[in-house]
N, C-alpha and C positions, 0 to 999 in steps of 0.2 A: 548588486541588485538595488533598484530604486527603493527608497525608504517608504514611499507611499503605499497604501494598502490596495490600490487599484490593480486589477489583473490585466496584464498586457494582452492585446488582441491576438498575438501570435500563439500565446499559451491557450487562450480560449478556443481558438479555431482548431488547434491540434487536439485539445482534449475532447472536442465534440465528435471526433471521428470514433465510431464504434464498429465492432466486428462481431457478427453472429455467424459462426462457422463451425463445422464438425472437424475434429482432428483425425488424422490417420497415423498409423504406426510408422515412425521413421527411425532410421538407424543412427540416432544420436546417443552418445554415451552420457552426457551431462543433462541434456534436455529431455524431459518426459512429456509427450503430447497430452493435452487435457482438452476435453470437450466443454462447450458452453451450454450443452443441453442439461437443463435442471429438472427434467421430468422425473419425479420420484419413482414412477413405475419402472424406469430403466435402471434404478439404483437399489434393487432389493437387498443385495449383500452389504451395501454400504450403510443402509439405513437400519438394518436389523441389529438389535442388541444381542450379544451372545454371552455376556457375563453379568453377574450381580453388580459389579462395579464397572460401569461403562468407561471406555477410553474417552477422555475428554480432550476436545480440540479447541483451539483458539484461532479465529480468522480475523486478521487485522486489515481493514480496508485502506485504500489510498485517499490522499487528501492534502498533500503538501504540508503547509504550516499548521494545519489542523491536527497533525499527527501528535502534537503535544497532548492531546486528549487521550491517546493510547497509553501514555505514561501514567496519567491520572487513573485510568481504569485499572491498569496493572498494579498500581499501589494498593488499591482497595482489594482486589482479588488476592493478591499476595498476602495481605494482612489477614484475610479470612482463611488462609491455608488452602486455597483452590489451586491445585497443581494441574499442569497440562501435559498430555502424552504426545500431542502433535501441535504444531503451529504453522500456519500459512500466512503470508503477507503479500500485499501488493503495494508497490511504490513506497511511500513513507512507512506503510505497514510492514513492508519487508525489512526496512532498516531497523525499526523498533523491535520487530519480532526476531530478527537475526541476532541482535544484541542480547535480547532476553534469553534466547536459546543458548547463547554463548555462556550464560551464567551471570550476566550483569543485572543486578537488582534494580527495580524501578527507582529506588532512592538515589542510586548512583547516576541514573539517567536524568534525574530531575534538574540538577543544577545546569548542565549544558543545554538542556531543552528550554529551560526558563530564560536562558540568555540568548535563545534563538540561534545557537551555534550551528545546529544541523542545517538550518536554512541558509545561514550566512556562508557556511563552507560549501554549500551546493553551487555557489557561483564564485568564479575566480575574481571577477570585478562586478560592481553593481550593474544590474541589467540595463539601466539607462545609458551608462557609459559604453557597455558592450554593443548596444544597438548603434551608437554613434560611430564606433570604431570598426564595426563589422565590415564595411566595404574595403577598408585597408587590409584587413586580415585575409580577404579573398583574393588579394593581388597575387598571392603565391600560385594561383592557378595559371597565371601567365607563364610561370616557370616550370609547369608540368606537375605541380603538387596538387592533387585532387583528393582532398579529404571528404569524409561523409558530411552530409548536411547537418547543421546544428550550430548554435551560437557558442556553445562551450564544449571543451574536450572532457572536462570532469576530472582532471588530474588532481586538483586540490581536494576535491571531495573524496577521491579514492585514497589519497594519503591520509585524510582525516579518518576514514573508516578503518584503515589498516593499523592506525596508531594503537600501540599497546597489545596487539594480537601476536601471539607466538605462532610459528609456522604450523604447529598442530591445530591451533585454534582457528586458523584460516580455512580449514577444510570443513565443509558442511557435514561430511560423513562422520566427523569426530565430535559434533555438537552433542551435549548432554540430552537435549530434547530434539527429536526429529523435526526438521524444518524444511520448508520449500518456499521459494520466492516465485511469484507469478510474473512472467514477462511475455511480450508479444513479438512474434517473428515477422519482420517486414517482408521477408522473401516469400513465405507461403500464406501469410495472413491468418496465422493461427496462434492461439495462446499455448504456453508451455510452462511446466513446473521445472524449476532449477533445483534439483535435489542433491547434486554432487558438485565437487569442484570448489573453487575459491569463494568464500563467503562474501568478501567485499565485491568481487566481480558480479555475484548474483544480485547483491543489493543495488549495484550500479545499473545493471541491466533492467531491474524491475522499476527503477525510477528515472530512466532516461526519457524525459518528456520530449516527444517529437518536435522538431524545429528549435527547441530550446537547448537540448543536449544531443550530442552525437550518439548514434546507436553503438551498442557494445557488441563486438564480434565474439561469438562463442561457437566453436566447431564449424566455422564457415557460415554461420547464420548471423543475421543482423537483428539484435534484440533491442526493443524499446519498452517504454513504460507499460507495465501490465494493465494499468487502468484504462488503456485504449479499448480493451475488450472484456476485462474481468477485474472490476474494481473492488469487489468484496468476495474473496475466495472461500466461500463456505463449502461448495461442492468439492473443491480441490482439497479442503481439509478432510473431508470424508474419504476422498480417494487415498489419502495417506493411511487411513485406518480409524479415524475418529468416529465414535458412535454417538457422542453428545457434543454439539458444537455451540460455543458461545461466539457470536459475531460482534465486532465493534465497527459500526458504521459511522464515519466521521464527516459524511457529506452534509451539506445544508438540507434541511427538510424542504420539500416542495409544497408550499402552502399558497392559498389564494392571495393574490397581490392587488394592491390599489393601482389603478391606471396611471396615476401621476408619477409612480415610481419609474416608469419607463420614459420619462422625459430627460433623464440624466444620460450623459454620454457613456456608452458601453453597457448600459443597464440591460438591454435586450440580449446582448451576447452572454452576459453573466446569467441571465434568467434561463437561456437555452442550455447553458452548461449545467446548471442545477437540475433542469429537467432531464437532460441526457443521462447524467449520473444516477438520478433517482430511478429512471426506467431500467437502466442497466443492472442496478442493484436489486430490483424488485424480486426476480425469480430466485436469487441467492438468499434473500431475506426469508423466503418461504421455507428454505431448506434448513435454516438455523433453528436450534432448540430455544435459544435465547438471543435476542438482539439488544445490544447496548448502543443507544444512539445519543451521544452528547450533543448539546445545543451549540453548534459552531456558526450560527447565523452571523453574517457580516465579517467573518475572518477569511481573508483572501488566501487562495492556495499558495501564493508566493510571498506572503507577508514575512518580513524579518523583524517585525515589531515585538519587543519583549512583552508589551501589554497584551498582545494577541496570544502569545505563547502561554502567559499566565491564565488568561481567560479560558483557553482551550483545555489546559490541564485541570483547572477547577471544574469545568463542565464535564470532563471525563470522570473525575472523582464523584461528582453529584449523580451522574447517570449510573455509575457502577453501584453506588450505595442504594439507589432506587431499585436496581435490578436484583440485588442480593436475595430478597425474599423469594422472587420468582425462580432464581437459579436453584436455591436450596429445595424449594417445593418440587420442582420438576425432576431434580435428581432423586428425591425420595420416591416420587411416583414411578420413575423408570426402574428403580431398584425393587420396589414392591411388585411390579409387574413380572419380574423375573423369578420371584420366590413362589 
């Protein structure tokens, strides 16, 4: 990947694609259909508390290199003894969330995240080099080899995800905390929860950025980055059974901007990406009981800079610290209402 912080146009264009569709029941074993309809009136059983101690869910949003903020948030919540009954994640949120459900403590994630290892392993070679050599790699088509579209296969990343996992740990069904990764099916244009099967495959499918990474085939379906249609999986966390959901939104905030900002090359595309993600996340934010939103301003989705990783993690810690009083108070109120 290029060491510069600028987001490549291919990634920007791909990420701007959004899908607002209704899901239908399909006979997939590993993939569970999920709707993007966040109308609370249609979720009475999901939103209603049934116990004095509500089932707490964690929804981790997508955001590439900004995912270091998730680790910062988890460090604070873990320190305060907040335990989760369900976890959902999209893209980098699925990677961090999957490892967390596997039993890996935030402190263990901190070192590799601060070294930007996750983002560096995401690419086999730097993006700039891959773009230059891409025409040569496509020459195999002249010999009848027609792979799916995408700059990277993801083999190196898959190997990195599997490292240290035992065969039992690789199964989502065996995770200590129920987990689901959100992915998007290219074939029917609908989002799905991956709740069964290989954990690394689910992570790979959830963060397979269109055009950048080749889609992951699961049960004959072609799965790509869940952030295409569902970047902050709050509703999906409630579908698992969560009654109180803490959402971690690592997107840049969409604020009023100065006109001169848009004189820079690529500035308008980046602005539209920020807007698209903000609009996509808005209905999911309304479904969360608490939203933790670290300040990730200026951190590129594809940055491999250690300084960006450190800044994102610190932002996550600060945002979580600020949210603690709200979390404690809301949990108290919900428990009182049941007594």
